[in-house]
FINU-722242 format. One record per residue (C-alpha): x negated, y negated, z negated; residue in one letter; residue number from 1; chain. Coordinates in Angstrom, 2 decimals. Layout:
// residues N
[[X, Y, Z], 'a', NUM, 'A']
...
***
This chain:
// residues 449
[[-11.66, -37.69, -11.45], 'm', 1, 'A']
[[-8.94, -35.05, -11.52], 'r', 2, 'A']
[[-8.03, -35.71, -7.85], 'r', 3, 'A']
[[-11.71, -35.51, -6.90], 't', 4, 'A']
[[-12.07, -32.09, -8.52], 'r', 5, 'A']
[[-8.90, -30.82, -6.84], 'a', 6, 'A']
[[-10.15, -32.03, -3.45], 'a', 7, 'A']
[[-13.46, -30.28, -4.03], 'e', 8, 'A']
[[-11.71, -27.01, -4.87], 'r', 9, 'A']
[[-9.66, -27.29, -1.67], 'r', 10, 'A']
[[-12.81, -27.91, 0.35], 'r', 11, 'A']
[[-14.55, -24.84, -1.11], 'r', 12, 'A']
[[-11.80, -22.46, 0.04], 'v', 13, 'A']
[[-10.73, -24.23, 3.25], 'a', 14, 'A']
[[-13.25, -22.34, 5.39], 'w', 15, 'A']
[[-11.64, -19.06, 4.34], 'l', 16, 'A']
[[-7.98, -19.91, 4.87], 't', 17, 'A']
[[-5.45, -21.17, 7.37], 'v', 18, 'A']
[[-3.07, -23.37, 5.37], 'd', 19, 'A']
[[0.48, -22.93, 6.64], 'e', 20, 'A']
[[1.43, -26.34, 5.22], 'r', 21, 'A']
[[-0.29, -27.92, 8.23], 's', 22, 'A']
[[2.52, -26.72, 10.53], 'f', 23, 'A']
[[5.24, -29.25, 11.31], 'r', 24, 'A']
[[7.83, -26.79, 12.55], 'n', 25, 'A']
[[8.95, -24.71, 9.54], 'p', 26, 'A']
[[9.53, -21.65, 11.77], 'k', 27, 'A']
[[5.95, -21.58, 12.98], 'l', 28, 'A']
[[4.18, -20.74, 9.71], 'p', 29, 'A']
[[5.94, -17.37, 9.33], 'n', 30, 'A']
[[5.36, -16.45, 12.97], 'a', 31, 'A']
[[1.70, -17.42, 12.79], 'f', 32, 'A']
[[1.09, -15.76, 9.44], 'l', 33, 'A']
[[2.79, -12.53, 10.55], 'i', 34, 'A']
[[0.67, -12.49, 13.71], 'a', 35, 'A']
[[-2.50, -13.23, 11.75], 'y', 36, 'A']
[[-1.66, -10.62, 9.12], 'k', 37, 'A']
[[-0.83, -8.06, 11.81], 'a', 38, 'A']
[[-4.10, -8.78, 13.59], 'f', 39, 'A']
[[-6.21, -8.46, 10.46], 't', 40, 'A']
[[-4.35, -5.35, 9.34], 'd', 41, 'A']
[[-4.83, -3.86, 12.81], 'l', 42, 'A']
[[-8.54, -4.54, 12.55], 'a', 43, 'A']
[[-8.59, -3.16, 8.99], 'a', 44, 'A']
[[-6.71, 0.03, 9.87], 'k', 45, 'A']
[[-8.82, 0.36, 12.98], 'g', 46, 'A']
[[-11.99, 0.13, 10.92], 'a', 47, 'A']
[[-10.81, 2.81, 8.50], 'l', 48, 'A']
[[-9.63, 4.96, 11.40], 'l', 49, 'A']
[[-13.01, 4.70, 13.09], 'v', 50, 'A']
[[-14.75, 5.70, 9.85], 'v', 51, 'A']
[[-12.33, 8.64, 9.52], 't', 52, 'A']
[[-12.98, 9.72, 13.12], 'v', 53, 'A']
[[-16.74, 9.42, 12.67], 'l', 54, 'A']
[[-16.50, 11.44, 9.46], 'a', 55, 'A']
[[-14.44, 14.10, 11.22], 'a', 56, 'A']
[[-17.02, 14.33, 13.99], 'r', 57, 'A']
[[-20.19, 14.30, 11.88], 't', 58, 'A']
[[-19.30, 15.96, 8.56], 'l', 59, 'A']
[[-18.79, 19.68, 8.24], 't', 60, 'A']
[[-15.21, 20.93, 8.00], 'a', 61, 'A']
[[-15.64, 21.46, 4.25], 'e', 62, 'A']
[[-17.12, 18.01, 3.66], 'e', 63, 'A']
[[-14.38, 16.36, 5.71], 'f', 64, 'A']
[[-11.88, 18.19, 3.53], 'g', 65, 'A']
[[-13.66, 16.70, 0.47], 'v', 66, 'A']
[[-13.46, 13.28, 2.13], 'f', 67, 'A']
[[-9.72, 13.79, 2.69], 's', 68, 'A']
[[-9.16, 15.00, -0.86], 'l', 69, 'A']
[[-11.30, 12.25, -2.39], 'g', 70, 'A']
[[-9.60, 9.43, -0.51], 't', 71, 'A']
[[-6.18, 10.85, -1.40], 't', 72, 'A']
[[-7.00, 11.14, -5.10], 'l', 73, 'A']
[[-8.57, 7.68, -5.04], 'g', 74, 'A']
[[-5.52, 6.17, -3.40], 'w', 75, 'A']
[[-3.25, 7.79, -5.98], 'm', 76, 'A']
[[-5.48, 6.50, -8.79], 'a', 77, 'A']
[[-5.29, 2.97, -7.38], 'a', 78, 'A']
[[-1.50, 3.14, -7.24], 'v', 79, 'A']
[[-1.31, 4.50, -10.79], 'a', 80, 'A']
[[-3.59, 1.79, -12.19], 't', 81, 'A']
[[-1.43, -0.93, -10.68], 'd', 82, 'A']
[[1.86, 0.72, -11.66], 'f', 83, 'A']
[[4.04, -2.01, -10.19], 'g', 84, 'A']
[[2.08, -4.93, -11.60], 'i', 85, 'A']
[[1.13, -6.46, -8.25], 'q', 86, 'A']
[[4.70, -6.52, -6.92], 'l', 87, 'A']
[[5.94, -8.00, -10.18], 'h', 88, 'A']
[[3.22, -10.67, -10.00], 'v', 89, 'A']
[[4.15, -11.56, -6.40], 'a', 90, 'A']
[[7.82, -11.88, -7.34], 'r', 91, 'A']
[[7.07, -13.93, -10.46], 'a', 92, 'A']
[[4.72, -16.32, -8.64], 'v', 93, 'A']
[[7.17, -16.72, -5.73], 'a', 94, 'A']
[[9.91, -17.77, -8.15], 'r', 95, 'A']
[[7.72, -19.79, -10.56], 'r', 96, 'A']
[[4.59, -21.06, -8.75], 'p', 97, 'A']
[[3.87, -23.54, -11.55], 'd', 98, 'A']
[[3.20, -20.57, -13.83], 'd', 99, 'A']
[[0.59, -19.10, -11.45], 'a', 100, 'A']
[[-2.46, -19.65, -13.74], 'p', 101, 'A']
[[-0.84, -17.97, -16.75], 'a', 102, 'A']
[[0.57, -15.11, -14.65], 'i', 103, 'A']
[[-2.80, -14.38, -13.05], 'l', 104, 'A']
[[-4.74, -14.63, -16.29], 'r', 105, 'A']
[[-2.41, -12.36, -18.26], 's', 106, 'A']
[[-1.98, -9.58, -15.72], 'w', 107, 'A']
[[-5.58, -9.56, -14.51], 'l', 108, 'A']
[[-6.68, -8.54, -18.00], 'r', 109, 'A']
[[-4.23, -5.65, -17.88], 'v', 110, 'A']
[[-5.49, -4.55, -14.46], 'r', 111, 'A']
[[-9.11, -4.46, -15.59], 'w', 112, 'A']
[[-8.13, -2.15, -18.45], 'a', 113, 'A']
[[-6.06, 0.22, -16.28], 't', 114, 'A']
[[-8.79, 0.41, -13.64], 'a', 115, 'A']
[[-11.39, 1.41, -16.21], 'a', 116, 'A']
[[-9.05, 4.05, -17.61], 'g', 117, 'A']
[[-8.43, 5.62, -14.20], 'a', 118, 'A']
[[-12.10, 5.89, -13.37], 'i', 119, 'A']
[[-12.81, 7.51, -16.72], 'a', 120, 'A']
[[-9.92, 9.97, -16.30], 'a', 121, 'A']
[[-11.06, 11.12, -12.84], 'v', 122, 'A']
[[-14.65, 11.44, -14.04], 'a', 123, 'A']
[[-13.57, 13.70, -16.91], 'i', 124, 'A']
[[-11.19, 15.76, -14.74], 'a', 125, 'A']
[[-13.73, 16.31, -11.96], 's', 126, 'A']
[[-16.21, 17.67, -14.48], 'r', 127, 'A']
[[-13.69, 19.77, -16.38], 'a', 128, 'A']
[[-11.78, 21.42, -13.51], 'v', 129, 'A']
[[-13.88, 24.24, -12.11], 'a', 130, 'A']
[[-12.86, 24.02, -8.40], 'p', 131, 'A']
[[-13.72, 20.29, -8.38], 'l', 132, 'A']
[[-17.09, 20.49, -10.09], 'q', 133, 'A']
[[-19.18, 20.93, -6.90], 'p', 134, 'A']
[[-17.60, 17.76, -5.52], 'y', 135, 'A']
[[-17.52, 15.71, -8.73], 'a', 136, 'A']
[[-19.83, 12.90, -7.62], 'l', 137, 'A']
[[-18.11, 12.07, -4.28], 'p', 138, 'A']
[[-14.69, 12.35, -5.91], 'l', 139, 'A']
[[-15.70, 9.86, -8.61], 'i', 140, 'A']
[[-17.20, 7.50, -6.05], 'l', 141, 'A']
[[-14.13, 7.58, -3.82], 'f', 142, 'A']
[[-11.99, 6.90, -6.89], 't', 143, 'A']
[[-14.16, 3.88, -7.68], 'l', 144, 'A']
[[-13.79, 2.66, -4.09], 'v', 145, 'A']
[[-10.02, 2.85, -4.19], 'y', 146, 'A']
[[-9.60, 1.53, -7.74], 'v', 147, 'A']
[[-11.69, -1.54, -6.84], 'c', 148, 'A']
[[-9.64, -1.87, -3.66], 's', 149, 'A']
[[-6.55, -1.78, -5.88], 'g', 150, 'A']
[[-7.88, -4.78, -7.80], 'l', 151, 'A']
[[-8.42, -6.59, -4.52], 'v', 152, 'A']
[[-4.86, -5.67, -3.50], 'e', 153, 'A']
[[-3.55, -7.05, -6.80], 'f', 154, 'A']
[[-5.09, -10.41, -5.91], 'l', 155, 'A']
[[-3.61, -10.13, -2.41], 'h', 156, 'A']
[[-0.12, -9.92, -3.89], 'y', 157, 'A']
[[-0.87, -12.99, -5.97], 'f', 158, 'A']
[[-1.64, -14.83, -2.71], 'y', 159, 'A']
[[1.61, -13.52, -1.20], 'r', 160, 'A']
[[3.60, -15.00, -4.06], 'g', 161, 'A']
[[2.02, -18.38, -3.30], 'l', 162, 'A']
[[2.89, -17.93, 0.42], 's', 163, 'A']
[[-0.84, -17.82, 1.14], 'r', 164, 'A']
[[-1.08, -14.52, 2.98], 's', 165, 'A']
[[-3.71, -16.23, 5.17], 'd', 166, 'A']
[[-6.18, -15.87, 2.30], 'v', 167, 'A']
[[-5.37, -12.17, 2.02], 'e', 168, 'A']
[[-5.72, -11.67, 5.76], 's', 169, 'A']
[[-9.16, -13.23, 5.97], 't', 170, 'A']
[[-10.49, -11.31, 3.00], 'l', 171, 'A']
[[-9.11, -8.08, 4.45], 't', 172, 'A']
[[-10.89, -8.77, 7.73], 'l', 173, 'A']
[[-14.24, -9.23, 6.02], 'w', 174, 'A']
[[-13.82, -6.25, 3.71], 'q', 175, 'A']
[[-12.79, -3.74, 6.37], 'r', 176, 'A']
[[-15.42, -5.04, 8.76], 'g', 177, 'A']
[[-17.99, -4.34, 6.09], 'g', 178, 'A']
[[-16.52, -0.88, 5.52], 't', 179, 'A']
[[-16.90, -0.08, 9.22], 'l', 180, 'A']
[[-20.49, -1.32, 9.42], 'v', 181, 'A']
[[-21.67, 0.34, 6.21], 'f', 182, 'A']
[[-19.72, 3.55, 6.80], 'g', 183, 'A']
[[-20.94, 4.00, 10.38], 'a', 184, 'A']
[[-24.52, 3.21, 9.35], 'a', 185, 'A']
[[-24.37, 5.73, 6.50], 'a', 186, 'A']
[[-23.04, 8.51, 8.73], 'l', 187, 'A']
[[-25.65, 7.75, 11.38], 'a', 188, 'A']
[[-28.42, 7.83, 8.78], 'w', 189, 'A']
[[-27.22, 10.89, 6.86], 'r', 190, 'A']
[[-24.06, 12.90, 7.57], 'a', 191, 'A']
[[-23.22, 13.40, 3.91], 'd', 192, 'A']
[[-19.94, 12.74, 2.10], 'v', 193, 'A']
[[-21.63, 11.25, -0.99], 't', 194, 'A']
[[-23.64, 8.80, 1.09], 't', 195, 'A']
[[-20.45, 7.78, 2.88], 'l', 196, 'A']
[[-18.68, 7.12, -0.43], 'a', 197, 'A']
[[-21.52, 4.86, -1.62], 'i', 198, 'A']
[[-21.48, 2.95, 1.67], 'a', 199, 'A']
[[-17.71, 2.37, 1.42], 'm', 200, 'A']
[[-18.08, 1.04, -2.13], 'l', 201, 'A']
[[-20.45, -1.84, -1.30], 'i', 202, 'A']
[[-18.08, -4.07, 0.73], 'p', 203, 'A']
[[-15.20, -3.45, -1.70], 'v', 204, 'A']
[[-17.19, -4.71, -4.69], 'v', 205, 'A']
[[-18.38, -7.76, -2.73], 'a', 206, 'A']
[[-14.83, -8.62, -1.64], 't', 207, 'A']
[[-13.54, -8.28, -5.19], 'l', 208, 'A']
[[-16.13, -10.75, -6.48], 'a', 209, 'A']
[[-15.27, -13.34, -3.82], 'v', 210, 'A']
[[-11.51, -12.89, -4.19], 's', 211, 'A']
[[-11.63, -13.37, -7.96], 'l', 212, 'A']
[[-13.15, -16.80, -7.48], 'r', 213, 'A']
[[-10.68, -17.80, -4.78], 'i', 214, 'A']
[[-7.67, -16.58, -6.79], 'a', 215, 'A']
[[-8.64, -18.66, -9.80], 'r', 216, 'A']
[[-9.04, -21.72, -7.58], 't', 217, 'A']
[[-5.67, -21.18, -5.90], 'q', 218, 'A']
[[-4.03, -20.70, -9.30], 'a', 219, 'A']
[[-5.38, -24.03, -10.54], 'r', 220, 'A']
[[-4.20, -25.79, -7.38], 'l', 221, 'A']
[[-0.68, -24.34, -7.59], 'a', 222, 'A']
[[-0.12, -24.27, -11.33], 'g', 223, 'A']
[[0.65, -26.69, -14.10], 'v', 224, 'A']
[[-1.16, -25.84, -17.36], 'p', 225, 'A']
[[1.37, -25.49, -20.14], 's', 226, 'A']
[[1.32, -23.61, -23.41], 'a', 227, 'A']
[[5.02, -22.92, -23.06], 'a', 228, 'A']
[[4.72, -21.22, -19.71], 'r', 229, 'A']
[[4.07, -17.50, -19.45], 'g', 230, 'A']
[[4.35, -17.09, -23.23], 's', 231, 'A']
[[6.62, -14.02, -23.14], 'e', 232, 'A']
[[4.75, -10.98, -24.47], 'p', 233, 'A']
[[3.23, -8.78, -21.80], 'i', 234, 'A']
[[4.61, -5.66, -23.50], 's', 235, 'A']
[[8.19, -6.93, -23.23], 'r', 236, 'A']
[[7.80, -7.93, -19.57], 'v', 237, 'A']
[[6.22, -4.56, -18.84], 'f', 238, 'A']
[[9.09, -2.60, -20.36], 'r', 239, 'A']
[[11.78, -4.68, -18.70], 'r', 240, 'A']
[[10.37, -5.44, -15.24], 'd', 241, 'A']
[[7.09, -3.72, -14.49], 'v', 242, 'A']
[[7.70, -0.20, -15.77], 'w', 243, 'A']
[[10.57, 0.58, -13.36], 'p', 244, 'A']
[[8.66, -0.90, -10.41], 'i', 245, 'A']
[[5.57, 1.06, -11.34], 'g', 246, 'A']
[[7.51, 4.28, -11.78], 'a', 247, 'A']
[[9.05, 3.85, -8.34], 'g', 248, 'A']
[[5.74, 3.04, -6.67], 'i', 249, 'A']
[[3.90, 5.92, -8.29], 'v', 250, 'A']
[[6.68, 8.36, -7.43], 'l', 251, 'A']
[[6.73, 7.14, -3.83], 's', 252, 'A']
[[2.94, 7.43, -3.67], 'a', 253, 'A']
[[3.19, 11.01, -4.86], 'i', 254, 'A']
[[5.79, 12.00, -2.29], 'y', 255, 'A']
[[3.76, 10.24, 0.41], 'f', 256, 'A']
[[0.60, 12.23, -0.22], 'r', 257, 'A']
[[1.42, 15.22, -2.43], 'v', 258, 'A']
[[1.74, 17.24, 0.76], 'd', 259, 'A']
[[-2.04, 16.99, 1.16], 'v', 260, 'A']
[[-2.51, 18.74, -2.17], 'l', 261, 'A']
[[0.17, 21.33, -1.35], 'l', 262, 'A']
[[-1.43, 22.07, 2.02], 'v', 263, 'A']
[[-4.73, 22.49, 0.16], 'q', 264, 'A']
[[-3.13, 25.05, -2.16], 'i', 265, 'A']
[[-1.23, 27.03, 0.47], 'w', 266, 'A']
[[-3.29, 26.58, 3.64], 's', 267, 'A']
[[-6.85, 25.61, 2.64], 'g', 268, 'A']
[[-9.31, 22.75, 3.10], 't', 269, 'A']
[[-9.53, 22.88, 6.91], 'e', 270, 'A']
[[-5.74, 22.52, 7.20], 'a', 271, 'A']
[[-5.99, 19.46, 4.91], 'v', 272, 'A']
[[-8.48, 17.95, 7.33], 'g', 273, 'A']
[[-6.17, 18.52, 10.30], 'l', 274, 'A']
[[-3.13, 17.08, 8.54], 'y', 275, 'A']
[[-5.03, 14.12, 7.12], 'n', 276, 'A']
[[-6.39, 13.25, 10.57], 'a', 277, 'A']
[[-2.95, 12.85, 12.18], 'v', 278, 'A']
[[-1.37, 11.34, 9.08], 'y', 279, 'A']
[[-3.99, 8.58, 9.28], 'r', 280, 'A']
[[-2.72, 7.74, 12.76], 'l', 281, 'A']
[[0.85, 7.33, 11.53], 'v', 282, 'A']
[[-0.35, 5.41, 8.49], 'd', 283, 'A']
[[-2.19, 3.01, 10.80], 'a', 284, 'A']
[[1.07, 2.35, 12.63], 'm', 285, 'A']
[[2.61, 1.03, 9.41], 'r', 286, 'A']
[[0.41, -2.07, 9.52], 'l', 287, 'A']
[[2.90, -4.24, 11.42], 'f', 288, 'A']
[[5.84, -3.57, 9.06], 'p', 289, 'A']
[[3.46, -4.19, 6.17], 'a', 290, 'A']
[[2.36, -7.49, 7.72], 'a', 291, 'A']
[[5.95, -8.63, 8.11], 'v', 292, 'A']
[[6.80, -7.74, 4.52], 'm', 293, 'A']
[[3.69, -9.47, 3.18], 'a', 294, 'A']
[[4.83, -12.76, 4.72], 'v', 295, 'A']
[[8.57, -12.39, 4.13], 'm', 296, 'A']
[[8.46, -11.11, 0.53], 'l', 297, 'A']
[[9.05, -14.54, -1.09], 'p', 298, 'A']
[[12.19, -15.11, 1.00], 's', 299, 'A']
[[13.58, -11.66, 0.10], 'l', 300, 'A']
[[12.97, -12.39, -3.60], 'c', 301, 'A']
[[15.03, -15.59, -3.30], 'r', 302, 'A']
[[17.75, -14.18, -0.98], 'a', 303, 'A']
[[21.39, -14.26, -2.12], 'a', 304, 'A']
[[22.78, -12.11, 0.74], 't', 305, 'A']
[[21.67, -9.24, 2.96], 'l', 306, 'A']
[[21.25, -11.48, 6.03], 'r', 307, 'A']
[[17.51, -12.15, 5.52], 'p', 308, 'A']
[[16.95, -8.41, 5.13], 'l', 309, 'A']
[[18.90, -7.66, 8.31], 'a', 310, 'A']
[[16.86, -10.22, 10.26], 'r', 311, 'A']
[[13.68, -8.48, 9.13], 'v', 312, 'A']
[[14.72, -4.82, 9.19], 'a', 313, 'A']
[[16.50, -4.62, 12.55], 'a', 314, 'A']
[[13.59, -5.65, 14.81], 'p', 315, 'A']
[[11.16, -3.63, 12.70], 'l', 316, 'A']
[[13.15, -0.44, 13.16], 't', 317, 'A']
[[13.72, -0.97, 16.88], 'i', 318, 'A']
[[10.02, -1.62, 17.51], 'a', 319, 'A']
[[9.09, 1.45, 15.46], 'a', 320, 'A']
[[11.45, 3.63, 17.53], 'm', 321, 'A']
[[9.89, 2.43, 20.77], 'a', 322, 'A']
[[6.35, 3.03, 19.52], 'a', 323, 'A']
[[7.21, 6.50, 18.23], 's', 324, 'A']
[[8.78, 7.52, 21.54], 'a', 325, 'A']
[[5.74, 6.41, 23.53], 'a', 326, 'A']
[[3.25, 8.12, 21.25], 'l', 327, 'A']
[[5.33, 11.30, 21.01], 'w', 328, 'A']
[[5.07, 11.76, 24.77], 'a', 329, 'A']
[[1.31, 11.15, 24.80], 'a', 330, 'A']
[[0.44, 12.99, 21.56], 'a', 331, 'A']
[[-1.10, 15.98, 23.34], 'g', 332, 'A']
[[-3.74, 13.76, 24.89], 'a', 333, 'A']
[[-4.17, 11.20, 22.11], 'i', 334, 'A']
[[-5.13, 13.45, 19.18], 'v', 335, 'A']
[[-7.94, 15.41, 20.94], 'p', 336, 'A']
[[-9.23, 12.20, 22.53], 'a', 337, 'A']
[[-9.48, 10.34, 19.24], 'i', 338, 'A']
[[-10.87, 13.25, 17.23], 'y', 339, 'A']
[[-12.07, 16.43, 18.92], 'q', 340, 'A']
[[-10.53, 19.35, 20.81], 'a', 341, 'A']
[[-10.26, 21.41, 17.61], 'r', 342, 'A']
[[-7.80, 18.82, 16.22], 'y', 343, 'A']
[[-5.30, 19.65, 19.00], 'a', 344, 'A']
[[-3.77, 22.12, 16.55], 'a', 345, 'A']
[[-2.41, 19.11, 14.62], 'a', 346, 'A']
[[-0.43, 17.70, 17.58], 'v', 347, 'A']
[[2.92, 19.34, 16.58], 'p', 348, 'A']
[[2.61, 17.91, 13.06], 'a', 349, 'A']
[[1.76, 14.50, 14.53], 'f', 350, 'A']
[[4.92, 14.54, 16.66], 'r', 351, 'A']
[[7.07, 15.39, 13.65], 'i', 352, 'A']
[[5.47, 12.57, 11.64], 'l', 353, 'A']
[[6.24, 10.18, 14.50], 'l', 354, 'A']
[[9.93, 10.95, 14.03], 'l', 355, 'A']
[[9.55, 9.65, 10.46], 's', 356, 'A']
[[7.92, 6.36, 11.43], 'f', 357, 'A']
[[11.09, 4.33, 12.21], 'p', 358, 'A']
[[12.52, 5.36, 8.84], 'l', 359, 'A']
[[9.24, 4.47, 7.12], 'm', 360, 'A']
[[9.43, 0.98, 8.62], 's', 361, 'A']
[[13.07, 0.51, 7.63], 'l', 362, 'A']
[[12.46, 1.83, 4.12], 'n', 363, 'A']
[[9.62, -0.61, 3.62], 'm', 364, 'A']
[[12.09, -3.47, 4.07], 'a', 365, 'A']
[[14.84, -1.82, 2.02], 'l', 366, 'A']
[[12.63, -1.07, -0.99], 't', 367, 'A']
[[11.17, -4.58, -0.99], 'h', 368, 'A']
[[14.70, -5.98, -1.09], 'q', 369, 'A']
[[15.59, -3.71, -4.00], 'l', 370, 'A']
[[12.71, -5.12, -6.02], 'v', 371, 'A']
[[13.40, -8.64, -4.78], 'g', 372, 'A']
[[16.90, -8.38, -6.24], 'w', 373, 'A']
[[15.62, -7.06, -9.59], 'd', 374, 'A']
[[16.97, -3.58, -8.82], 'l', 375, 'A']
[[13.77, -1.93, -9.96], 'q', 376, 'A']
[[15.55, 0.73, -11.98], 'r', 377, 'A']
[[17.54, 1.81, -8.93], 'a', 378, 'A']
[[14.29, 1.84, -6.98], 'f', 379, 'A']
[[12.68, 4.13, -9.56], 'a', 380, 'A']
[[15.66, 6.50, -9.64], 'v', 381, 'A']
[[15.74, 6.77, -5.84], 'l', 382, 'A']
[[12.00, 7.45, -5.65], 'c', 383, 'A']
[[12.32, 10.19, -8.29], 'a', 384, 'A']
[[15.08, 11.81, -6.27], 'm', 385, 'A']
[[13.03, 11.45, -3.06], 'a', 386, 'A']
[[10.08, 13.16, -4.73], 'l', 387, 'A']
[[12.34, 16.05, -5.74], 'a', 388, 'A']
[[13.54, 16.39, -2.14], 'v', 389, 'A']
[[9.95, 16.29, -0.91], 'n', 390, 'A']
[[8.75, 18.98, -3.29], 'l', 391, 'A']
[[11.66, 21.29, -2.53], 'v', 392, 'A']
[[11.21, 21.02, 1.25], 'v', 393, 'A']
[[7.42, 21.34, 1.02], 'n', 394, 'A']
[[7.70, 24.43, -1.18], 'a', 395, 'A']
[[10.06, 25.99, 1.33], 'r', 396, 'A']
[[8.24, 25.09, 4.54], 'l', 397, 'A']
[[4.48, 24.66, 3.91], 'v', 398, 'A']
[[3.76, 28.35, 3.05], 'p', 399, 'A']
[[5.49, 29.35, 6.28], 'e', 400, 'A']
[[4.72, 26.49, 8.68], 'l', 401, 'A']
[[1.57, 24.96, 7.10], 's', 402, 'A']
[[1.03, 21.32, 8.19], 'i', 403, 'A']
[[4.15, 21.26, 10.37], 'e', 404, 'A']
[[6.17, 22.09, 7.26], 'g', 405, 'A']
[[4.57, 19.17, 5.41], 'a', 406, 'A']
[[5.51, 16.87, 8.29], 'a', 407, 'A']
[[9.14, 18.05, 8.22], 'w', 408, 'A']
[[9.19, 17.41, 4.47], 'a', 409, 'A']
[[8.10, 13.81, 5.13], 't', 410, 'A']
[[10.96, 13.33, 7.60], 'l', 411, 'A']
[[13.51, 14.77, 5.16], 'a', 412, 'A']
[[12.25, 12.53, 2.35], 't', 413, 'A']
[[12.40, 9.34, 4.44], 'e', 414, 'A']
[[15.92, 10.19, 5.60], 't', 415, 'A']
[[17.11, 10.62, 2.03], 'f', 416, 'A']
[[15.45, 7.38, 0.91], 'l', 417, 'A']
[[17.07, 5.37, 3.71], 't', 418, 'A']
[[20.54, 6.50, 2.70], 'g', 419, 'A']
[[19.93, 5.90, -1.00], 'g', 420, 'A']
[[18.47, 2.41, -0.57], 'c', 421, 'A']
[[21.22, 1.34, 1.83], 'a', 422, 'A']
[[23.90, 2.51, -0.59], 'a', 423, 'A']
[[22.28, 0.73, -3.56], 'a', 424, 'A']
[[21.94, -2.57, -1.71], 'l', 425, 'A']
[[25.49, -2.39, -0.38], 'w', 426, 'A']
[[26.83, -1.90, -3.91], 'i', 427, 'A']
[[24.68, -4.75, -5.22], 'a', 428, 'A']
[[25.45, -7.35, -2.57], 'r', 429, 'A']
[[28.59, -8.83, -4.15], 't', 430, 'A']
[[27.17, -9.22, -7.63], 'r', 431, 'A']
[[23.90, -10.68, -6.37], 'v', 432, 'A']
[[25.82, -13.15, -4.22], 'r', 433, 'A']
[[27.91, -14.20, -7.22], 'd', 434, 'A']
[[24.85, -14.59, -9.44], 'g', 435, 'A']
[[25.23, -11.51, -11.62], 'f', 436, 'A']
[[22.41, -9.16, -12.65], 'd', 437, 'A']
[[23.26, -5.97, -10.78], 'a', 438, 'A']
[[20.30, -3.90, -11.95], 't', 439, 'A']
[[22.11, -1.87, -14.58], 'a', 440, 'A']
[[25.22, -1.34, -12.44], 'a', 441, 'A']
[[23.24, -0.09, -9.44], 'i', 442, 'A']
[[21.02, 2.18, -11.49], 'a', 443, 'A']
[[24.08, 3.70, -13.09], 'e', 444, 'A']
[[25.80, 4.09, -9.71], 's', 445, 'A']
[[22.79, 5.82, -8.15], 'v', 446, 'A']
[[22.37, 8.11, -11.14], 't', 447, 'A']
[[26.06, 9.01, -11.15], 'a', 448, 'A']
[[25.99, 9.65, -7.42], 'g', 449, 'A']
***
């Protein structure tokens, strides 16, 4: 009876997945899964980019600025509600797959609570802050879109820990396809930012409902029910493991997008729209490094040397340099062609952001290895220092150079982070190889430096 139920659960999710265990050559699963993840992420980023372009073309300049501000605030809210939980869950499941049911059950309850808190906080703030009051409804709706997307992303990391990124990829494809269809239909029916926010919410909620069912099924298939497993109090795990990861992720999220808010303060809403448009192009380019890290995360969590990191980071950085060089040369034609002629003013900022892309790709690998080696405190310290660098450079350059100054601040921040992460991993390599916990030593070394 038990085998029959397990077989039935496998059959129910088989149509939605591509099980890497069917490959005979152990090298093929990673190659296939990276290609599949890259393809689905390309389609997903493409869908969001198309919606952004359509919004830029159909909404007024002020409404597109609200769209840019709302999506930025929503993204930050999603990062804050997760606060490192999803990366901790992926690492925990990768190391202890038998504990998957208990890990999912415990942390999903926490994520529901944090999501509700974020939505309530944005709703209160948008009503209380005078400049935001005219845009309260779309800002709340965009926050809901991104917070629900954060819950979906939490489940995606659970799949990554089980080495089932194929599930994540397929769900992403369906969700972003729905976003494109509903978003384009909404803009064609009524060019209004609130209508667009409602349209973007529908596919996210549907995907969340489906993914919850699949995640519970996958947890039962992978896990072994045991009262002894996963019994450590959530509060203790949060203080020891999750808090530093969350602090680092939130700080990095702030330095990634705080420039949008600073441009809003010093240059106005239309400048935000210009900067957001070209930043979206660079953000779309990050899909391939993200696909590689999604598949390779379990191996980095179990690595005892820097060789697996080198095998991942070197080709990523080289490919990013080639892509940046090609796009830098064609930027003057690409930006007006994708958006409109009035967005040509953002070409210089786009070219500066392209200089940052190779470092962004490298840093994605370096920061994942930091967390994979339990160096979350060093990760948090480095992100705090990177945020300080970002704010200082933005404050100096944005009032004078507007969006070009924000782009230079991004380049300076990524350069600092590369050096800091490389130094931390180099210090940690010997102790990790010998089986020692290097977290405290590295955090102290980074702080002292």
